[in-house]
N, C-alpha and C positions, 0 to 999 in steps of 0.2 A: 442511561440508555445502554443496552448491550451492543457489542460490536456488530452482530448480525443486523440489527435494526439500523445501526449507523451506516454500515456499508450499503444497505438497501436504499436508504435515503439519498445517498450520493448517486443513485441511478436516475434521479429526477431529470427530465429533459432529454432522455435517451430512449428511443422507441424499441430498439432491438439490442439486447444485452447478452453477451456471452460470459459465462462464469467458468473459468478454467480451474480444474481441481474443485469441482462444485460440492464434493463431499455429499451431504444429505440434501442439498438443494434448498436450504432454508432461506438463503439470501434472495433467490429468485422468487420463492413463494411469498415472502414478505413484500417484495417489490410489486408483485402482481396484486396481492390483497389490498395494498394501499393505492393501487392505480397509477403507479409510477411508470410502468413499462407496458408495451403492447405484445411483445414477443420475446421469448428467451431461448438461449442455447446453453446446454449444460454439457461439460466434458470432464472426463477423468481418465487417467492412465490405467486405472485398475477397475475391473468389472464390478466388484462388490459395492464400492461407493457409488458407482454410476447406477446400479440397481436400486440403491437406497434413494438416490435423487429421483429416479423414475417413479418410485412409490410416493414420495413426498409431493411430486408435481403432476400426479395423475389428474387429467382433466384440464390442465393449463396448456396454453399454446407454446410448447417447448420442444425443440429438437435435441436429441441426445447423441453424443459422440464418445466412443471409446477412442481416446486420442492422446498422444504424447504432445502436450502443448497445442500448437496450432496445426500440427501435422495433418490431421484428417478433417479440419474445418473447411467446408466447401461453400459456405454462404457468407454474405456480408453482414456486418453488425455495426452498431454505433459506438458501443462501449464494451471493452473486455475487462473483466475483473480477474486479477491474479493476486490472491492474498493467502495468508496462512502458510507461507513457504519461506525458506531462507533467501537472502539477497542474491546468492550465487545462482540458485535454481531459477528465480524470477528472471535474472539476467539471461540465462541460457534460453528460457522460453521466449523472451523478447527478441533475441538474436534471430530466432527461427520463425518469426511471424510472417504470415503470408502477405498482408497488406500493411505497409508502414504508415498509412494515413489515418488510422483510427485513433480513438482516445482510449487510454489505458488507465485503470485504477489499480494501483499497486499497494500491497500491504505486507511488507517483510515482517517476519516474526522476530527479527533481531537485526542489529547492526545496520540500521537504515543508511548510515553514511556510506557504506559500501555500494549500495544501490544508487545513491545520488552521484557518486563518482562514476559509476558505469554509465548512467544516463547522460552525463556531461560528455563523456568520451565517445559515446556511440550515437550522437546526433538526436537526442531527445531534449525537450524543454518541459520543466515542471511548471504547470499552469496553476496549480493550487496544492495546498497541503492541509491536512487535518490531523487531529489527535483526539482519541477517546479513551476513557478509563473504563475497563471492564475486568477488574481484578489485576490488571496490568495496563500500562500505557501502550496503546497501539497507534502507530503513525501510518497515514495513508497519503499517497502521492497520486495526483491526477496529472498525466503526462501526455504529450503529443510529440510527433516528429518536429524537430526544430533545433535551434542552437542556443546554448547558454554557457555562461562562465560562472563558476562558483568559487568563492574564496575558500580557504581551508576551514574557516569558521562555519560558513554556510553548509558545508558537507555534513556537519554535525548538528547545527541548530535549525537548518532548513531555510531556504531563501524566502519562502512565503510564510512559513509558520512563525518566524521571528517577529512578524508584524501583528500577530493575533493575541489579544489579551486573554482569550480563553485557553491559551497554551501556558499560562503562568504556572498552574499546578504541575504540569509536565516538566517545565524547566526547573521548578523547585525540587522535584523528584530527582532529576538528573544531577543537580548540584549536590544533593545529599548522597546520591550513589557514588559519585567520584570522590567526594570528601571521605567516604568510608573505604573506598577501594584503594586510594593512593597509598596510605600508610602500610598496606599489606603487600605492596608491589616491591620487587627488587629495585634497587636504586637506579639502574640503567633504564628502567621503564617509567620512572616517575615523571621525568621532564615532559614527555609527550602528553601524558595524562593530566598533568597540571595545566598545560596549554588548553586542553579540551575543557577542563573544569572552568577555566577563565572564560572560554567562549560562552558557556551556559550562564555563568555569573553575570557577565556583561549584558547579555540579552535579557536576562531576568530583570536586571536593574533598569534597563531601557524601557521595558514593557510596564514596569511598576510606576515609572516616572512619566510615562507618556500621557 
C-alpha cells in the first residue's frame, strides 16, 4: 500500500478532515472515494499547490484555505492531517493551532524522535502509531491533547509502535541503518548512537519473541 492510501485509511471514523499542506489533494480524494469522510478542508501556504488540490477535488465537499498552518482556518474539524514535513515545522504548526482539542495525524519525513520529544513537552498524548513502507519507511502518530512521559528509548522506538508485530521490518531496517552508520561516525558520536541501536535491537527481539 502506498502512503497516500495509508494516510487516507487513517481518516476512518472522522467526519470532517483538514489536510494541512494538502499538496495535490490526493489524500482527501482517496478518503472521499472510499467513503471514509463526509467533508474535507484543504490548506496550503502556497497558491500553486492549493490550485492543484482544487483541481483534484473538484465536485467534492471541500473548503480551501490559503493558510500558514491553522492561521486562516475558521471552521471546526474532527481530524487534522499534517504530514510530509520536517519535525520542527510540524511542531511550529501545532504550537499555533486554534483549537487544542482536536485529533492530529502527524507524519514527519525524518527524525520522528524530535517530534515525540516535542509532543511530550507540549502537552500532547500519542494515542496510536503506525508505519508503512513506500520506498522508505514512514511513521505516523495520532495524537491528542494530554499528558505522557516517554523514556529515552520510547522517543526513538515509539510508545505504541513497539507493541506492533507489523513494525518488525521497520525495526530491522533501523538496526541495519545504525549498524552501518556507527563505524562511519567520529568516536565522540558513537556512544549515543550505540545506545539508540540497542533500543531498536531490544525492541526487535521482544517483538520477535512475543
